[in-house]
Every structure is written in C-alpha cells, then in structure tokens.
MDTraj code that builds the backbone (N, CA, C; nanometers):
import mdtraj as md
import numpy as np

residues = "UNK UNK UNK UNK UNK UNK UNK UNK UNK UNK UNK UNK UNK UNK UNK UNK UNK UNK UNK UNK UNK UNK UNK UNK UNK UNK UNK UNK UNK UNK UNK UNK UNK UNK UNK UNK UNK UNK UNK UNK UNK UNK UNK UNK UNK UNK UNK UNK UNK UNK UNK UNK UNK UNK UNK UNK UNK UNK UNK UNK UNK UNK UNK UNK UNK UNK UNK UNK UNK UNK UNK UNK UNK UNK UNK UNK UNK UNK UNK UNK UNK UNK UNK UNK UNK UNK UNK UNK UNK UNK UNK UNK UNK UNK UNK UNK UNK UNK UNK UNK UNK UNK UNK UNK UNK UNK UNK UNK UNK UNK UNK UNK UNK UNK UNK UNK UNK UNK UNK UNK UNK UNK UNK UNK UNK UNK UNK UNK UNK UNK UNK UNK UNK".split()
xyz = np.array([
    [-1.7258, 2.9025, -0.3601],
    [-1.7745, 2.8413, -0.4824],
    [-1.8395, 2.7078, -0.4460],
    [-1.9607, 2.6816, -0.4942],
    [-2.0290, 2.5569, -0.4602],
    [-1.9686, 2.4372, -0.5336],
    [-2.0017, 2.3186, -0.4831],
    [-1.9583, 2.1948, -0.5488],
    [-2.0224, 2.1828, -0.6858],
    [-1.9545, 2.1135, -0.7739],
    [-2.0060, 2.0902, -0.9084],
    [-2.0277, 1.9412, -0.9274],
    [-2.1471, 1.9039, -0.9721],
    [-2.1734, 1.7649, -1.0086],
    [-2.1510, 1.7540, -1.1584],
    [-2.0708, 1.6563, -1.1968],
    [-2.0438, 1.6335, -1.3385],
    [-2.1231, 1.5101, -1.3796],
    [-2.2341, 1.5277, -1.4524],
    [-2.3156, 1.4127, -1.4916],
    [-2.2365, 1.3170, -1.5807],
    [-2.2771, 1.1916, -1.5796],
    [-2.2142, 1.0912, -1.6645],
    [-2.2193, 1.1339, -1.8105],
    [-2.1114, 1.1085, -1.8816],
    [-2.1061, 1.1427, -2.0245],
    [-2.1306, 1.0195, -2.1101],
    [-2.2047, 0.9245, -2.0583],
    [-2.2247, 0.7999, -2.1315],
    [-2.3099, 0.8172, -2.2561],
    [-2.2858, 0.9218, -2.3262],
    [-2.3462, 0.9445, -2.4561],
    [-2.2542, 0.8766, -2.5572],
    [-2.3024, 0.7714, -2.6277],
    [-2.2132, 0.6992, -2.7192],
    [-2.1426, 0.7891, -2.8206],
    [-2.2034, 0.9004, -2.8556],
    [-2.1386, 0.9889, -2.9526],
    [-2.0231, 1.0669, -2.8905],
    [-2.0090, 1.0596, -2.7567],
    [-1.9008, 1.1322, -2.6900],
    [-1.7655, 1.0648, -2.7112],
    [-1.7647, 0.9331, -2.7332],
    [-1.6391, 0.8618, -2.7547],
    [-1.5795, 0.9021, -2.8882],
    [-1.4480, 0.9196, -2.8898],
    [-1.3835, 0.9531, -3.0165],
    [-1.2503, 0.8813, -3.0285],
    [-1.2235, 0.8331, -3.1494],
    [-1.0950, 0.7711, -3.1780],
    [-0.9952, 0.8836, -3.1977],
    [-0.8803, 0.8711, -3.1340],
    [-0.7809, 0.9779, -3.1377],
    [-0.6938, 0.9679, -3.2620],
    [-0.6622, 1.0823, -3.3162],
    [-0.5863, 1.0903, -3.4408],
    [-0.4378, 1.0653, -3.4182],
    [-0.3723, 1.0228, -3.5255],
    [-0.2269, 1.0128, -3.5186],
    [-0.1716, 1.1547, -3.5063],
    [-0.0490, 1.1651, -3.4632],
    [0.0105, 1.2961, -3.4371],
    [0.0220, 1.3205, -3.2884],
    [-0.0554, 1.2437, -3.2099],
    [-0.0459, 1.2499, -3.0640],
    [-0.0453, 1.1099, -3.0028],
    [-0.0880, 1.0089, -3.0812],
    [-0.0946, 0.8706, -3.0330],
    [-0.0440, 0.7752, -3.1397],
    [0.0164, 0.6643, -3.0955],
    [0.0532, 0.5533, -3.1823],
    [-0.0427, 0.4399, -3.1510],
    [-0.1018, 0.3789, -3.2524],
    [-0.1978, 0.2711, -3.2305],
    [-0.3387, 0.3261, -3.2141],
    [-0.4299, 0.2381, -3.1733],
    [-0.5700, 0.2763, -3.1597],
    [-0.6000, 0.3174, -3.0164],
    [-0.6468, 0.4403, -3.0019],
    [-0.6774, 0.4978, -2.8704],
    [-0.8144, 0.5645, -2.8794],
    [-0.8986, 0.5370, -2.7802],
    [-1.0315, 0.5981, -2.7714],
    [-1.0377, 0.6863, -2.6483],
    [-1.1104, 0.7968, -2.6588],
    [-1.1214, 0.8905, -2.5470],
    [-1.2680, 0.9251, -2.5230],
    [-1.3082, 0.9223, -2.3958],
    [-1.4400, 0.9687, -2.3517],
    [-1.4184, 1.0917, -2.2653],
    [-1.4661, 1.2082, -2.3082],
    [-1.4512, 1.3269, -2.2237],
    [-1.5397, 1.3166, -2.1001],
    [-1.4842, 1.3543, -1.9856],
    [-1.5593, 1.3580, -1.8603],
    [-1.5895, 1.5024, -1.8240],
    [-1.4873, 1.5886, -1.8353],
    [-1.5045, 1.7289, -1.7964],
    [-1.3969, 1.8146, -1.8614],
    [-1.4360, 1.9340, -1.9025],
    [-1.3417, 2.0341, -1.9509],
    [-1.3954, 2.1696, -1.9090],
    [-1.3141, 2.2490, -1.8400],
    [-1.3629, 2.3807, -1.7984],
    [-1.3539, 2.4790, -1.9147],
    [-1.3970, 2.6001, -1.8922],
    [-1.4054, 2.7003, -1.9994],
    [-1.2708, 2.7264, -2.0667],
    [-1.1649, 2.7334, -1.9897],
    [-1.0313, 2.7500, -2.0465],
    [-0.9638, 2.6149, -2.0457],
    [-0.8444, 2.6041, -2.0999],
    [-0.7765, 2.4741, -2.0980],
    [-0.7048, 2.4503, -1.9647],
    [-0.7745, 2.4776, -1.8530],
    [-0.7115, 2.4620, -1.7219],
    [-0.7210, 2.3194, -1.6708],
    [-0.8387, 2.2592, -1.6769],
    [-0.8595, 2.1213, -1.6315],
    [-0.9331, 2.0451, -1.7411],
    [-0.8781, 1.9315, -1.7792],
    [-0.9451, 1.8391, -1.8708],
    [-0.9401, 1.7009, -1.8090],
    [-1.0568, 1.6340, -1.8019],
    [-1.0656, 1.4997, -1.7460],
    [-1.1212, 1.4084, -1.8549],
    [-1.0506, 1.2994, -1.8807],
    [-1.0910, 1.2043, -1.9849],
    [-1.0676, 1.0616, -1.9394],
    [-1.1557, 0.9695, -1.9831],
    [-1.1265, 0.8271, -1.9777],
    [-1.0562, 0.7966, -2.1095],
    [-0.9410, 0.7329, -2.1034],
    [-0.8640, 0.7031, -2.2241],
    [-0.8404, 0.5527, -2.2298],
    [-0.8787, 0.4895, -2.3421],
    [-0.8626, 0.3452, -2.3614],
    [-0.7573, 0.3203, -2.4683],
    [-0.6481, 0.2548, -2.4270],
    [-0.5389, 0.2181, -2.5175],
    [-0.5537, 0.0711, -2.5548],
    [-0.5492, 0.0389, -2.6835],
    [-0.5445, -0.1008, -2.7251],
    [-0.4024, -0.1523, -2.6997],
    [-0.3809, -0.2857, -2.7024],
    [-0.2464, -0.3368, -2.6780],
    [-0.1428, -0.2697, -2.7690],
    [-0.0359, -0.2213, -2.7083],
    [0.0730, -0.1568, -2.7814],
    [0.0501, -0.0107, -2.8155],
    [-0.0709, 0.0404, -2.7938],
    [-0.0986, 0.1818, -2.8235],
    [-0.0403, 0.2693, -2.7132],
    [-0.0039, 0.3920, -2.7498],
    [0.0601, 0.4808, -2.6529],
    [0.0520, 0.6252, -2.7005],
    [0.0788, 0.7152, -2.6071],
    [0.0866, 0.8568, -2.6410],
    [0.2205, 0.8852, -2.7083],
    [0.2312, 0.9996, -2.7691],
    [0.3608, 1.0545, -2.8075],
    [0.4238, 1.1110, -2.6790],
    [0.5501, 1.1449, -2.6839],
    [0.6124, 1.2190, -2.5749],
    [0.5350, 1.3499, -2.5594],
    [0.5092, 1.3899, -2.4371],
    [0.4361, 1.5146, -2.4144],
    [0.4610, 1.5664, -2.2735],
    [0.4262, 1.6927, -2.2518],
    [0.4359, 1.7562, -2.1200],
    [0.3043, 1.8270, -2.0915],
    [0.2826, 1.8551, -1.9633],
    [0.1632, 1.9283, -1.9200],
    [0.2073, 2.0526, -1.8446],
    [0.1419, 2.1614, -1.8746],
    [0.1762, 2.2909, -1.8161],
    [0.1782, 2.2867, -1.6632],
    [0.0763, 2.2248, -1.6031],
    [0.0673, 2.2194, -1.4564],
    [0.0620, 2.0770, -1.4027],
    [0.0910, 1.9775, -1.4856],
    [0.0946, 1.8390, -1.4411],
    [-0.0260, 1.7583, -1.4867],
    [-0.0180, 1.6270, -1.4613],
    [-0.1252, 1.5353, -1.4998],
    [-0.1330, 1.4216, -1.3993],
    [-0.2567, 1.3863, -1.3626],
    [-0.2827, 1.2725, -1.2749],
    [-0.3438, 1.1613, -1.3591],
    [-0.2906, 1.0405, -1.3459],
    [-0.3427, 0.9231, -1.4155],
    [-0.3871, 0.8212, -1.3116],
    [-0.5038, 0.7598, -1.3315],
    [-0.5545, 0.6538, -1.2431],
    [-0.5953, 0.5374, -1.3324],
    [-0.5241, 0.4232, -1.3203],
    [-0.5508, 0.3068, -1.4047],
    [-0.6793, 0.2388, -1.3574],
    [-0.7759, 0.2274, -1.4490],
    [-0.9073, 0.1715, -1.4179],
    [-0.9222, 0.0272, -1.4665],
    [-0.8500, -0.0112, -1.5714],
    [-0.8602, -0.1463, -1.6274],
    [-0.7326, -0.1791, -1.7035],
    [-0.6968, -0.3075, -1.7035],
    [-0.5824, -0.3540, -1.7805],
    [-0.4491, -0.3191, -1.7170],
    [-0.3464, -0.3213, -1.7997],
    [-0.2123, -0.2857, -1.7529],
    [-0.1402, -0.2101, -1.8637],
    [-0.0413, -0.1332, -1.8228],
    [0.0315, -0.0525, -1.9199],
    [0.1627, -0.0032, -1.8645],
    [0.2078, 0.1086, -1.9209],
    [0.3394, 0.1624, -1.8886],
    [0.3362, 0.3139, -1.8864],
    [0.4267, 0.3716, -1.8072],
    [0.4526, 0.5154, -1.8088],
    [0.6041, 0.5317, -1.8080],
    [0.6534, 0.6332, -1.8780],
    [0.7980, 0.6542, -1.8837],
    [0.8282, 0.8029, -1.8938],
    [0.9159, 0.8504, -1.8054],
    [0.9671, 0.9872, -1.8135],
    [1.0879, 0.9878, -1.9069],
    [1.1051, 1.0955, -1.9815],
    [1.2188, 1.1089, -2.0735],
    [1.3487, 1.0882, -1.9952],
    [1.4333, 0.9975, -2.0437],
    [1.5602, 0.9684, -1.9790],
    [1.5502, 0.8639, -1.8692],
    [1.4282, 0.8182, -1.8387],
    [1.4076, 0.7189, -1.7331],
    [1.3706, 0.5830, -1.7903],
    [1.3508, 0.4876, -1.7006],
    [1.3092, 0.3531, -1.7386],
    [1.1569, 0.3457, -1.7392],
    [1.0961, 0.2773, -1.8368],
    [0.9510, 0.2573, -1.8342],
    [0.9103, 0.1819, -1.7072],
    [0.7983, 0.2233, -1.6480],
    [0.7477, 0.1610, -1.5254],
    [0.6087, 0.1038, -1.5503],
    [0.5871, -0.0195, -1.5024],
    [0.4601, -0.0901, -1.5236],
    [0.3487, -0.0256, -1.4420],
    [0.2291, -0.0233, -1.5025],
    [0.1090, 0.0253, -1.4359],
    [0.0055, -0.0860, -1.4328],
    [-0.0627, -0.0995, -1.3193],
    [-0.1685, -0.1982, -1.3030],
    [-0.2936, -0.1311, -1.2492],
    [-0.4057, -0.2026, -1.2551],
    [-0.5330, -0.1503, -1.2056],
    [-0.5153, -0.0951, -1.0646],
    [-0.5650, 0.0257, -1.0430],
    [-0.5583, 0.0897, -0.9119],
    [-0.4383, 0.1802, -0.8930],
    [-0.3366, 0.1676, -0.9791],
    [-0.2196, 0.2552, -0.9672],
    [-0.2572, 0.3984, -1.0043],
    [-0.1970, 0.4928, -0.9335],
    [-0.2150, 0.6352, -0.9611],
    [-0.0778, 0.6956, -0.9855],
    [-0.0680, 0.7790, -1.0871],
    [0.0588, 0.8422, -1.1256],
    [0.0399, 0.9928, -1.1250],
    [0.1359, 1.0655, -1.0699],
    [0.1395, 1.2111, -1.0840],
    [0.2566, 1.2445, -1.1743],
    [0.2288, 1.3054, -1.2888],
    [0.3313, 1.3528, -1.3824],
    [0.3485, 1.5018, -1.3553],
    [0.4597, 1.5399, -1.2984],
    [0.4832, 1.6789, -1.2576],
    [0.4836, 1.7737, -1.3765],
    [0.4527, 1.8981, -1.3502],
    [0.4519, 2.0023, -1.4534],
    [0.5839, 2.0022, -1.5289],
    [0.5753, 2.0044, -1.6612],
    [0.6946, 2.0130, -1.7443],
    [0.7706, 1.8835, -1.7638],
    [0.7287, 1.7731, -1.6994],
    [0.7972, 1.6454, -1.7152],
    [0.7560, 1.5816, -1.8475],
    [0.8521, 1.5569, -1.9357],
    [0.8236, 1.4928, -2.0638],
    [0.8072, 1.3433, -2.0393],
    [0.6947, 1.2880, -2.0854],
    [0.6631, 1.1484, -2.0569],
    [0.5718, 1.0901, -2.1644],
    [0.5523, 0.9573, -2.1586],
    [0.4523, 0.8884, -2.2395],
    [0.3850, 0.7851, -2.1516],
    [0.2672, 0.7392, -2.1929],
    [0.1978, 0.6299, -2.1245],
    [0.1115, 0.5568, -2.2254],
    [0.0853, 0.4273, -2.1987],
    [0.0037, 0.3499, -2.2911],
    [-0.0129, 0.2066, -2.2468],
    [-0.0794, 0.1279, -2.3322],
    [-0.1089, -0.0113, -2.3019],
    [0.0131, -0.1009, -2.3126],
    [0.0032, -0.2176, -2.2495],
    [0.1071, -0.3196, -2.2580],
    [0.0933, -0.3917, -2.3925],
    [0.1931, -0.4718, -2.4295],
    [0.1855, -0.5457, -2.5559],
    [0.0626, -0.6352, -2.5627],
    [0.0279, -0.7001, -2.4511],
    [-0.0813, -0.7968, -2.4515],
    [-0.2015, -0.7540, -2.3712],
    [-0.2162, -0.6245, -2.3445],
    [-0.3273, -0.5804, -2.2598],
    [-0.3774, -0.4428, -2.3004],
    [-0.5082, -0.4285, -2.2979],
    [-0.5670, -0.2954, -2.3047],
    [-0.5316, -0.2231, -2.1756],
    [-0.5364, -0.0921, -2.1763],
    [-0.5291, -0.0151, -2.0522],
    [-0.6258, 0.1015, -2.0641],
    [-0.7075, 0.1175, -1.9605],
    [-0.7920, 0.2360, -1.9535],
    [-0.7514, 0.3134, -1.8296],
    [-0.7288, 0.4429, -1.8471],
    [-0.7020, 0.5259, -1.7307],
    [-0.7879, 0.6505, -1.7339],
    [-0.8073, 0.7051, -1.6165],
    [-0.8685, 0.8364, -1.6017],
    [-0.7522, 0.9340, -1.6030],
    [-0.7569, 1.0325, -1.6915],
    [-0.6496, 1.1315, -1.7027],
    [-0.7045, 1.2683, -1.6649],
    [-0.6410, 1.3301, -1.5660],
    [-0.6768, 1.4658, -1.5239],
    [-0.5580, 1.5541, -1.5602],
    [-0.5746, 1.6323, -1.6659],
    [-0.4658, 1.7160, -1.7172],
    [-0.4869, 1.8603, -1.6750],
    [-0.3817, 1.9205, -1.6227],
    [-0.3866, 2.0579, -1.5721],
    [-0.3096, 2.1498, -1.6663],
    [-0.3775, 2.2484, -1.7223],
    [-0.3131, 2.3408, -1.8151],
    [-0.3008, 2.2809, -1.9537],
    [-0.2220, 2.3458, -2.0359],
    [-0.2058, 2.3030, -2.1750],
    [-0.1176, 2.1791, -2.1843],
    [-0.1444, 2.0969, -2.2879],
    [-0.0605, 1.9813, -2.3193],
    [0.0250, 2.0182, -2.4394],
    [0.1551, 1.9973, -2.4277],
    [0.2477, 2.0226, -2.5370],
    [0.2942, 1.8872, -2.5913],
    [0.2627, 1.8600, -2.7178],
    [0.2969, 1.7323, -2.7799],
    [0.4335, 1.7407, -2.8464],
    [0.5106, 1.6318, -2.8334],
    [0.6445, 1.6235, -2.8907],
    [0.6486, 1.5091, -2.9923],
    [0.7642, 1.4472, -3.0080],
    [0.7827, 1.3439, -3.1092],
    [0.7191, 1.2115, -3.0660],
    [0.7026, 1.1245, -3.1650],
    [0.6485, 0.9908, -3.1418],
    [0.7469, 0.9083, -3.0586],
    [0.6941, 0.8238, -2.9706],
    [0.7762, 0.7269, -2.8974],
    [0.8138, 0.6193, -2.9989],
    [0.9432, 0.5973, -3.0184],
    [0.9863, 0.4989, -3.1181],
    [0.9536, 0.3578, -3.0699],
    [0.9511, 0.2648, -3.1640],
    [0.9272, 0.1242, -3.1285],
    [1.0378, 0.0752, -3.0345],
    [1.1602, 0.1187, -3.0574],
    [1.2723, 0.0805, -2.9701],
    [1.2511, 0.1330, -2.8279],
    [1.2083, 0.2585, -2.8143],
    [1.1811, 0.3148, -2.6811],
    [1.0679, 0.2392, -2.6128],
    [0.9621, 0.2071, -2.6891],
    [0.8480, 0.1355, -2.6316],
    [0.8884, -0.0053, -2.5888],
    [0.9653, -0.0752, -2.6710],
    [1.0038, -0.2131, -2.6403],
    [1.1097, -0.2218, -2.5304],
    [1.1663, -0.1084, -2.4869],
    [1.2656, -0.1084, -2.3780],
    [1.2010, -0.1405, -2.2439],
    [1.0685, -0.1374, -2.2374],
    [0.9998, -0.1645, -2.1109],
    [1.0187, -0.3098, -2.0697],
    [1.0263, -0.3306, -1.9413],
    [1.0360, -0.4659, -1.8889],
    [1.1711, -0.5317, -1.9035],
    [1.2720, -0.4578, -1.9517],
    [1.4062, -0.5172, -1.9671],
    [1.4826, -0.5079, -1.8382],
])
top = md.Topology()
chain = top.add_chain()
for i, resn in enumerate(residues, 1):
    res = top.add_residue(resn, chain, resSeq=i)
    for name in ("N", "CA", "C"):
        top.add_atom(name, md.element.get_by_symbol(name[0]), res)
traj = md.Trajectory(xyz[None], top)
C-alpha cells in the first residue's frame, strides 16, 4: 500500500465546537483525518481552561500529543497526571480515562483514536479538582 499524504485541513469551516454530552466546557476540534470506517480518527482538539472530556474508552487505544498549553490526563481509579507541551500519552485499549485543559491554561493536543470511542459519565468537578493534590 502506498504512502498517503493528508493535506492540511486549514479550512475555517472545518473547526467545530463540540457538544455537551462528551465534553465539559468549551472545546473546539479540527479534523485532520478519518478513514472510511471508524478505525482511525485524527483530530486537533483545543480545550479552554477547565474544559475536559467525559470519561471514555477507545476500542484499540488512543495517542495524545500535547501541542500547546498544559493540561491533565487521568485513568479511572488513578491520580490525574499533568501534561505539558511535547508530552505524548498512550491510552491503552479499554482504559477508561479523561483529558483536558488546566484551570489557568488552554491545551491543544493531537488525538489519534483507534477504533470506536465509548463515552461514559461526566467527570465531576470534584474529580477534576483532585488534580495537583
């Protein structure tokens, strides 16, 4: 199979504000690539301060690469861990987790999601504020 070039998606109409039900706060997403089936989805995701995903899992895992700002990632039952520019995270298949911006910082990451995403409940304010303790 030959290499695939994915042209820039810098079409301003490509950006979309994400709906509640999967995110808390204001989150914008720019699609980079999506294959014919829901096998690979690549997006730039911008979290405003305090914005975050709901708890969720990925069928085959997810790779996150922080491009700007700082934020947090947390596995269910674990402690929230700080993310900074240049950090890369691998969320293993089936691991329930959340990620998002810090209280005082935007965070933009490149998200490469493998397989279907299963969304769960909202991350409570108490769970979110447990970071950094």
